[in-house]
DOVOBA-137951 format. One record per residue: residue number from 1; residue in one letter; x, y, z of N, C-alpha, C in turn. Coordinates in nm, 4 decimals. Layout:
DOVOBA-137951
(NUM 'A' (X Y Z) (X Y Z) (X Y Z)),
...
end
This chain:
DOVOBA-137951
(1 'M' (0.0822 -0.1163 -0.0030) (-0.0006 -0.0026 -0.0030) (0.0858 0.1269 0.0009)),
(2 'G' (0.1130 0.1854 0.1097) (0.1901 0.2995 0.1171) (0.1338 0.3967 0.2289)),
(3 'T' (0.1993 0.5023 0.2439) (0.1591 0.5996 0.3413) (0.0551 0.6929 0.2897)),
(4 'T' (-0.0253 0.7442 0.3728) (-0.1376 0.8351 0.3362) (-0.1013 0.9678 0.3796)),
(5 'K' (-0.1099 1.0685 0.2894) (-0.0791 1.2073 0.3177) (-0.2028 1.2937 0.2885)),
(6 'L' (-0.2632 1.3568 0.3798) (-0.3808 1.4338 0.3600) (-0.3440 1.5627 0.2905)),
(7 'I' (-0.4188 1.6025 0.1809) (-0.3953 1.7239 0.1039) (-0.4989 1.8230 0.1380)),
(8 'A' (-0.6272 1.7906 0.1351) (-0.7329 1.8804 0.1623) (-0.8577 1.8030 0.2297)),
(9 'E' (-0.9264 1.8780 0.3138) (-1.0444 1.8145 0.3715) (-1.1575 1.9087 0.3644)),
(10 'N' (-1.2709 1.8620 0.3312) (-1.3932 1.9461 0.3213) (-1.4694 1.9302 0.4511)),
(11 'R' (-1.4339 2.0135 0.5545) (-1.5003 2.0111 0.6847) (-1.6432 2.0537 0.6682)),
(12 'R' (-1.6711 2.1395 0.5740) (-1.8096 2.1962 0.5575) (-1.9114 2.0862 0.5209)),
(13 'S' (-1.8617 1.9782 0.4551) (-1.9496 1.8738 0.4181) (-2.0166 1.8111 0.5367)),
(14 'R' (-1.9441 1.7971 0.6453) (-2.0061 1.7404 0.7643) (-2.1168 1.8335 0.8241)),
(15 'H' (-2.0914 1.9592 0.8045) (-2.1859 2.0591 0.8600) (-2.3165 2.0656 0.7727)),
(16 'D' (-2.2913 2.0710 0.6348) (-2.4007 2.0874 0.5398) (-2.4740 1.9618 0.5162)),
(17 'Y' (-2.4179 1.8485 0.5266) (-2.4791 1.7219 0.4753) (-2.4650 1.6205 0.5864)),
(18 'E' (-2.5604 1.5221 0.5729) (-2.5534 1.4008 0.6571) (-2.4851 1.3002 0.5621)),
(19 'L' (-2.3654 1.2577 0.5967) (-2.2870 1.1680 0.5151) (-2.3286 1.0211 0.5400)),
(20 'L' (-2.3770 0.9596 0.4332) (-2.4463 0.8262 0.4459) (-2.3384 0.7153 0.4183)),
(21 'E' (-2.2731 0.7321 0.3117) (-2.1767 0.6218 0.2675) (-2.0500 0.6795 0.1996)),
(22 'K' (-1.9441 0.6360 0.2346) (-1.8124 0.6813 0.1846) (-1.7442 0.5805 0.0958)),
(23 'L' (-1.6805 0.6404 -0.0106) (-1.6053 0.5561 -0.1108) (-1.4752 0.6230 -0.1437)),
(24 'E' (-1.3721 0.5443 -0.1776) (-1.2435 0.5994 -0.2205) (-1.2375 0.5880 -0.3681)),
(25 'A' (-1.1973 0.6912 -0.4350) (-1.1909 0.6957 -0.5825) (-1.0588 0.7538 -0.6312)),
(26 'G' (-1.0084 0.6984 -0.7424) (-0.8923 0.7624 -0.8066) (-0.9338 0.8805 -0.8755)),
(27 'I' (-0.8372 0.9619 -0.9135) (-0.8705 1.0839 -0.9848) (-0.7680 1.0954 -1.1025)),
(28 'V' (-0.8167 1.1345 -1.2142) (-0.7363 1.1482 -1.3429) (-0.6799 1.2909 -1.3426)),
(29 'L' (-0.5480 1.3057 -1.3350) (-0.4905 1.4377 -1.3168) (-0.3778 1.4640 -1.4270)),
(30 'Q' (-0.3532 1.5864 -1.4597) (-0.2373 1.6130 -1.5435) (-0.1142 1.6353 -1.4579)),
(31 'G' (0.0041 1.6374 -1.5132) (0.1283 1.6496 -1.4353) (0.1370 1.7673 -1.3499)),
(32 'S' (0.1032 1.8862 -1.3979) (0.1099 2.0141 -1.3283) (0.0102 2.0152 -1.2100)),
(33 'E' (-0.1024 1.9386 -1.2255) (-0.2081 1.9267 -1.1220) (-0.1493 1.8490 -1.0039)),
(34 'V' (-0.0750 1.7467 -1.0376) (-0.0171 1.6590 -0.9284) (0.0833 1.7510 -0.8466)),
(35 'K' (0.1629 1.8254 -0.9176) (0.2562 1.9162 -0.8437) (0.1875 2.0137 -0.7551)),
(36 'S' (0.0789 2.0691 -0.8099) (0.0035 2.1682 -0.7321) (-0.0632 2.0967 -0.6051)),
(37 'L' (-0.1056 1.9691 -0.6226) (-0.1678 1.8997 -0.5126) (-0.0561 1.8698 -0.4065)),
(38 'R' (0.0559 1.8341 -0.4510) (0.1764 1.8179 -0.3544) (0.2035 1.9384 -0.2760)),
(39 'N' (0.1843 2.0545 -0.3404) (0.2024 2.1902 -0.2657) (0.0845 2.2282 -0.1726)),
(40 'G' (-0.0218 2.1526 -0.1920) (-0.1512 2.1799 -0.1177) (-0.2324 2.2908 -0.1706)),
(41 'S' (-0.2139 2.3257 -0.3031) (-0.2765 2.4321 -0.3748) (-0.4102 2.3899 -0.4261)),
(42 'V' (-0.5052 2.3442 -0.3438) (-0.6358 2.2935 -0.3904) (-0.7476 2.3492 -0.2961)),
(43 'Q' (-0.8639 2.3712 -0.3597) (-0.9763 2.4242 -0.2869) (-1.0943 2.3341 -0.3195)),
(44 'I' (-1.1409 2.2530 -0.2137) (-1.2388 2.1490 -0.2368) (-1.3764 2.1913 -0.1816)),
(45 'K' (-1.3948 2.3140 -0.1245) (-1.5174 2.3486 -0.0620) (-1.6434 2.3395 -0.1462)),
(46 'D' (-1.6373 2.3904 -0.2730) (-1.7562 2.3986 -0.3578) (-1.7681 2.2768 -0.4577)),
(47 'A' (-1.6828 2.1816 -0.4373) (-1.6799 2.0706 -0.5305) (-1.8020 1.9772 -0.5136)),
(48 'Y' (-1.8363 1.9068 -0.6220) (-1.9337 1.8064 -0.6116) (-1.9174 1.7071 -0.7285)),
(49 'A' (-1.9692 1.5875 -0.7123) (-1.9493 1.4789 -0.8245) (-2.0869 1.4585 -0.8871)),
(50 'E' (-2.0750 1.4243 -1.0132) (-2.1921 1.3880 -1.0884) (-2.1610 1.2758 -1.1867)),
(51 'V' (-2.2636 1.1976 -1.2076) (-2.2625 1.0864 -1.3004) (-2.2983 1.1359 -1.4436)),
(52 'R' (-2.2150 1.1155 -1.5456) (-2.2501 1.1590 -1.6828) (-2.2045 1.0437 -1.7723)),
(53 'D' (-2.2952 0.9933 -1.8495) (-2.2614 0.8855 -1.9547) (-2.1937 0.7690 -1.8835)),
(54 'G' (-2.2413 0.7246 -1.7653) (-2.1833 0.6136 -1.7025) (-2.0402 0.6342 -1.6406)),
(55 'E' (-1.9995 0.7636 -1.6319) (-1.8719 0.7959 -1.5724) (-1.8949 0.8990 -1.4556)),
(56 'L' (-1.8044 0.9018 -1.3553) (-1.8174 0.9945 -1.2488) (-1.7232 1.1033 -1.2688)),
(57 'W' (-1.7685 1.2316 -1.2601) (-1.6925 1.3467 -1.2799) (-1.6903 1.4421 -1.1606)),
(58 'L' (-1.5792 1.4938 -1.1193) (-1.5698 1.5853 -1.0174) (-1.5712 1.7295 -1.0698)),
(59 'R' (-1.6629 1.8113 -1.0208) (-1.6760 1.9486 -1.0729) (-1.6468 2.0445 -0.9648)),
(60 'N' (-1.6112 2.1688 -1.0094) (-1.5793 2.2825 -0.9156) (-1.4614 2.2605 -0.8219)),
(61 'L' (-1.3803 2.1605 -0.8512) (-1.2633 2.1431 -0.7686) (-1.1529 2.2351 -0.8246)),
(62 'H' (-1.1040 2.3343 -0.7452) (-1.0089 2.4275 -0.7884) (-0.8642 2.3812 -0.7537)),
(63 'I' (-0.7875 2.3462 -0.8505) (-0.6446 2.3235 -0.8294) (-0.5626 2.4361 -0.8950)),
(64 'A' (-0.4936 2.5060 -0.8138) (-0.4240 2.6275 -0.8629) (-0.3197 2.5889 -0.9665)),
(65 'P' (-0.2932 2.6729 -1.0657) (-0.1898 2.6415 -1.1677) (-0.0538 2.6347 -1.0993)),
(66 'Y' (0.0314 2.5460 -1.1441) (0.1653 2.5291 -1.0891) (0.2600 2.6211 -1.1709)),
(67 'E' (0.3110 2.7248 -1.1025) (0.3858 2.8268 -1.1700) (0.5048 2.7850 -1.2467)),
(68 'P' (0.5951 2.6990 -1.1953) (0.7109 2.6535 -1.2747) (0.6793 2.5731 -1.3992)),
(69 'A' (0.5596 2.5186 -1.4159) (0.5253 2.4380 -1.5284) (0.5230 2.5266 -1.6629)),
(70 'R' (0.5723 2.4574 -1.7689) (0.5739 2.5312 -1.8997) (0.4270 2.5438 -1.9468)),
(71 'E' (0.3595 2.4304 -1.9455) (0.2150 2.4303 -1.9850) (0.1257 2.4085 -1.8598)),
(72 'G' (0.0489 2.5022 -1.8275) (-0.0390 2.4869 -1.7112) (-0.1607 2.4092 -1.7413)),
(73 'H' (-0.2602 2.4104 -1.6518) (-0.3826 2.3464 -1.6753) (-0.4954 2.4394 -1.6324)),
(74 'D' (-0.6176 2.4013 -1.6768) (-0.7378 2.4833 -1.6459) (-0.7709 2.4521 -1.4925)),
(75 'P' (-0.7611 2.5434 -1.3988) (-0.7919 2.5187 -1.2626) (-0.9317 2.4656 -1.2261)),
(76 'E' (-1.0301 2.4945 -1.3052) (-1.1612 2.4529 -1.2803) (-1.2182 2.3385 -1.3676)),
(77 'R' (-1.1257 2.2774 -1.4469) (-1.1746 2.1728 -1.5448) (-1.2410 2.0510 -1.4656)),
(78 'P' (-1.3360 1.9905 -1.5313) (-1.3959 1.8664 -1.4681) (-1.2914 1.7566 -1.4697)),
(79 'R' (-1.2882 1.6831 -1.3656) (-1.1881 1.5715 -1.3514) (-1.2588 1.4381 -1.3297)),
(80 'K' (-1.2123 1.3322 -1.4067) (-1.2776 1.2158 -1.4037) (-1.2311 1.1338 -1.2762)),
(81 'L' (-1.3303 1.0766 -1.2130) (-1.3019 0.9804 -1.1010) (-1.3123 0.8372 -1.1410)),
(82 'L' (-1.2171 0.7640 -1.0805) (-1.2042 0.6192 -1.1235) (-1.2725 0.5257 -1.0153)),
(83 'L' (-1.3776 0.4668 -1.0599) (-1.4391 0.3658 -0.9759) (-1.4721 0.2480 -1.0613)),
(84 'H' (-1.5047 0.1365 -0.9936) (-1.5575 0.0179 -1.0693) (-1.6898 0.0454 -1.1152)),
(85 'K' (-1.7253 -0.0276 -1.2257) (-1.8630 -0.0028 -1.2903) (-1.9696 -0.0307 -1.1935)),
(86 'R' (-1.9608 -0.1335 -1.1096) (-2.0695 -0.1651 -1.0182) (-2.0849 -0.0641 -0.9035)),
(87 'E' (-1.9703 0.0015 -0.8687) (-1.9770 0.1163 -0.7783) (-2.0470 0.2335 -0.8293)),
(88 'I' (-2.0211 0.2631 -0.9546) (-2.0837 0.3737 -1.0329) (-2.2313 0.3487 -1.0360)),
(89 'E' (-2.2698 0.2246 -1.0697) (-2.4109 0.1924 -1.0890) (-2.4834 0.2050 -0.9524)),
(90 'R' (-2.4088 0.1659 -0.8394) (-2.4764 0.1801 -0.7121) (-2.4919 0.3266 -0.6790)),
(91 'L' (-2.3959 0.4137 -0.7128) (-2.4114 0.5570 -0.6925) (-2.5239 0.6191 -0.7730)),
(92 'I' (-2.5434 0.5649 -0.9008) (-2.6615 0.6151 -0.9764) (-2.7854 0.5856 -0.9153)),
(93 'G' (-2.7937 0.4662 -0.8599) (-2.9191 0.4234 -0.7847) (-2.9353 0.5047 -0.6625)),
(94 'K' (-2.8373 0.5394 -0.5865) (-2.8557 0.6153 -0.4615) (-2.8842 0.7608 -0.4913)),
(95 'T' (-2.8161 0.8206 -0.6004) (-2.8523 0.9564 -0.6254) (-2.9842 0.9803 -0.6970)),
(96 'A' (-3.0428 0.8728 -0.7487) (-3.1779 0.8764 -0.8013) (-3.2802 0.9046 -0.6927)),
(97 'E' (-3.2427 0.8707 -0.5693) (-3.3370 0.9025 -0.4610) (-3.3366 1.0501 -0.4319)),
(98 'K' (-3.4491 1.0899 -0.3839) (-3.4688 1.2421 -0.3651) (-3.3696 1.2966 -0.2653)),
(99 'G' (-3.3011 1.4002 -0.2999) (-3.2192 1.4759 -0.2036) (-3.0836 1.4290 -0.1753)),
(100 'L' (-3.0470 1.3221 -0.2450) (-2.9118 1.2710 -0.2305) (-2.8118 1.3212 -0.3295)),
(101 'T' (-2.6938 1.3497 -0.2883) (-2.5811 1.4019 -0.3735) (-2.4509 1.3323 -0.3440)),
(102 'I' (-2.3517 1.3648 -0.4280) (-2.2190 1.3073 -0.4009) (-2.1299 1.4191 -0.3778)),
(103 'V' (-2.0581 1.4199 -0.2639) (-1.9685 1.5339 -0.2340) (-1.8262 1.4782 -0.1977)),
(104 'P' (-1.7255 1.5422 -0.2379) (-1.5912 1.4994 -0.1951) (-1.5637 1.5441 -0.0504)),
(105 'T' (-1.5150 1.4540 0.0271) (-1.4849 1.4916 0.1718) (-1.3371 1.5089 0.1947)),
(106 'R' (-1.2505 1.4394 0.1214) (-1.1032 1.4532 0.1440) (-1.0339 1.4260 0.0142)),
(107 'I' (-0.9184 1.4887 -0.0041) (-0.8230 1.4521 -0.1104) (-0.6928 1.4200 -0.0409)),
(108 'Y' (-0.6266 1.3059 -0.0871) (-0.5034 1.2651 -0.0219) (-0.4236 1.1869 -0.1177)),
(109 'F' (-0.2957 1.1712 -0.0895) (-0.2087 1.0731 -0.1630) (-0.1972 0.9438 -0.0848)),
(110 'N' (-0.2312 0.8365 -0.1487) (-0.1967 0.7033 -0.0908) (-0.0847 0.6512 -0.1677)),
(111 'G' (0.0268 0.6541 -0.1065) (0.1527 0.6252 -0.1748) (0.1774 0.7321 -0.2776)),
(112 'A' (0.1912 0.7005 -0.4071) (0.2137 0.7941 -0.5139) (0.0815 0.8386 -0.5807)),
(113 'R' (-0.0270 0.7795 -0.5496) (-0.1549 0.8002 -0.6150) (-0.2417 0.8986 -0.5476)),
(114 'A' (-0.2982 0.9920 -0.6170) (-0.3914 1.0799 -0.5616) (-0.5345 1.0159 -0.5557)),
(115 'K' (-0.6021 1.0220 -0.4386) (-0.7255 0.9639 -0.4077) (-0.8199 1.0662 -0.3606)),
(116 'V' (-0.9473 1.0454 -0.3902) (-1.0483 1.1374 -0.3441) (-1.1460 1.0523 -0.2721)),
(117 'E' (-1.1798 1.0926 -0.1440) (-1.2896 1.0198 -0.0671) (-1.4240 1.0984 -0.0946)),
(118 'I' (-1.5166 1.0228 -0.1522) (-1.6464 1.0863 -0.1829) (-1.7464 1.0211 -0.0931)),
(119 'A' (-1.8547 1.0954 -0.0720) (-1.9603 1.0470 0.0184) (-2.1016 1.0674 -0.0478)),
(120 'V' (-2.1826 0.9707 -0.0303) (-2.3185 0.9915 -0.0687) (-2.3868 1.0664 0.0505)),
(121 'A' (-2.4451 1.1843 0.0184) (-2.4913 1.2750 0.1275) (-2.6305 1.3237 0.1074)),
(122 'K' (-2.6908 1.3505 0.2173) (-2.8301 1.4098 0.2173) (-2.8132 1.5493 0.2777)),
(123 'G' (-2.8670 1.6519 0.2143) (-2.8584 1.7919 0.2662) (-2.9294 1.8047 0.3966)),
(124 'K' (-2.8790 1.8716 0.4839) (-2.9441 1.9033 0.6178) (-3.0266 2.0265 0.6092)),
(125 'D' (-3.1407 2.0327 0.6759) (-3.2169 2.1443 0.6932) (-3.1523 2.2371 0.7955)),
(126 'M' (-3.1969 2.3592 0.8083) (-3.1419 2.4560 0.8999) (-3.1564 2.4081 1.0438)),
(127 'H' (-3.2732 2.3474 1.0737) (-3.2911 2.3062 1.2160) (-3.2027 2.1877 1.2499)),
(128 'D' (-3.1685 2.1028 1.1476) (-3.0751 1.9905 1.1682) (-2.9305 2.0466 1.1972)),
(129 'K' (-2.9032 2.1484 1.1249) (-2.7608 2.2108 1.1477) (-2.7578 2.2722 1.2902)),
(130 'R' (-2.8720 2.3296 1.3369) (-2.8689 2.3852 1.4697) (-2.8629 2.2785 1.5722)),
(131 'R' (-2.9387 2.1703 1.5489) (-2.9335 2.0542 1.6424) (-2.7962 1.9991 1.6571)),
(132 'S' (-2.7359 1.9861 1.5429) (-2.5932 1.9293 1.5417) (-2.5047 2.0186 1.6274)),
(133 'I' (-2.5072 2.1572 1.6092) (-2.4270 2.2439 1.6807) (-2.4594 2.2358 1.8350)),
(134 'K' (-2.5908 2.2236 1.8691) (-2.6293 2.2203 2.0099) (-2.5800 2.0904 2.0672)),
(135 'D' (-2.5973 1.9793 2.0013) (-2.5457 1.8505 2.0442) (-2.3927 1.8543 2.0751)),
(136 'R' (-2.3219 1.9116 1.9831) (-2.1772 1.9176 1.9952) (-2.1442 2.0089 2.1148)),
(137 'E' (-2.2080 2.1201 2.1396) (-2.1851 2.2064 2.2561) (-2.2213 2.1363 2.3877)),
(138 'V' (-2.3282 2.0648 2.3916) (-2.3635 1.9901 2.5090) (-2.2631 1.8872 2.5437)),
(139 'K' (-2.2173 1.8156 2.4369) (-2.1114 1.7111 2.4640) (-1.9822 1.7713 2.5113)),
(140 'R' (-1.9485 1.8914 2.4627) (-1.8340 1.9566 2.4995) (-1.8383 2.0010 2.6523)),
(141 'E' (-1.9529 2.0520 2.6878) (-1.9787 2.0960 2.8242) (-1.9683 1.9776 2.9229)),
(142 'V' (-2.0318 1.8597 2.8887) (-2.0279 1.7464 2.9687) (-1.8812 1.6977 2.9885)),
(143 'E' (-1.8057 1.6945 2.8780) (-1.6683 1.6524 2.8897) (-1.5869 1.7504 2.9817)),
(144 'R' (-1.6153 1.8785 2.9656) (-1.5499 1.9706 3.0438) (-1.5830 1.9579 3.1919)),
(145 'A' (-1.6992 1.9307 3.2335) (-1.7489 1.9141 3.3626) (-1.6848 1.7916 3.4171)),
(146 'I' (-1.6786 1.6846 3.3377) (-1.6090 1.5628 3.3887) (-1.4614 1.5843 3.4134)),
(147 'S' (-1.3962 1.6524 3.3217) (-1.2545 1.6719 3.3351) (-1.2230 1.7648 3.4643)),
(148 'E' (-1.3067 1.8616 3.4903) (-1.2838 1.9539 3.6044) (-1.3179 1.8775 3.7282)),
(149 'R' (-1.4085 1.7715 3.7339) (-1.4395 1.7008 3.8472) (-1.3193 1.6139 3.8904)),
(150 'Y' (-1.2447 1.5598 3.7899) (-1.1285 1.4722 3.8292) (-1.0062 1.5475 3.8279)),
end
């Protein structure tokens, strides 16, 4: 296998969505994009994945141009994600359900290969977000009270 090095994480995805199922996908990149990823010049916040013609594409992922490269790349171009056919078919079935979408949660290197962790997600309502924040604060206060007691 190899070592795993985290490049970018979409923390907003846990706040905005209820993550139901996670998958690891390979990503098709150009050489200058790989160099930019190694520098950490990526913005994953607004990215999403969609199925087109039986293939999975990652959209709105911004990989900054690598300055020393002779020929750069388009920072916002759609990038193909690599999954097995049966995984893509399962994603098509899941996203056909109302309100489900595919969001990238992390980008990382697994050895020398760039990987994207994607999740099938359901959008949270505003009251769900408030409840999540309240639950987190209550949990924090309980842990604080326990640690002060001991």
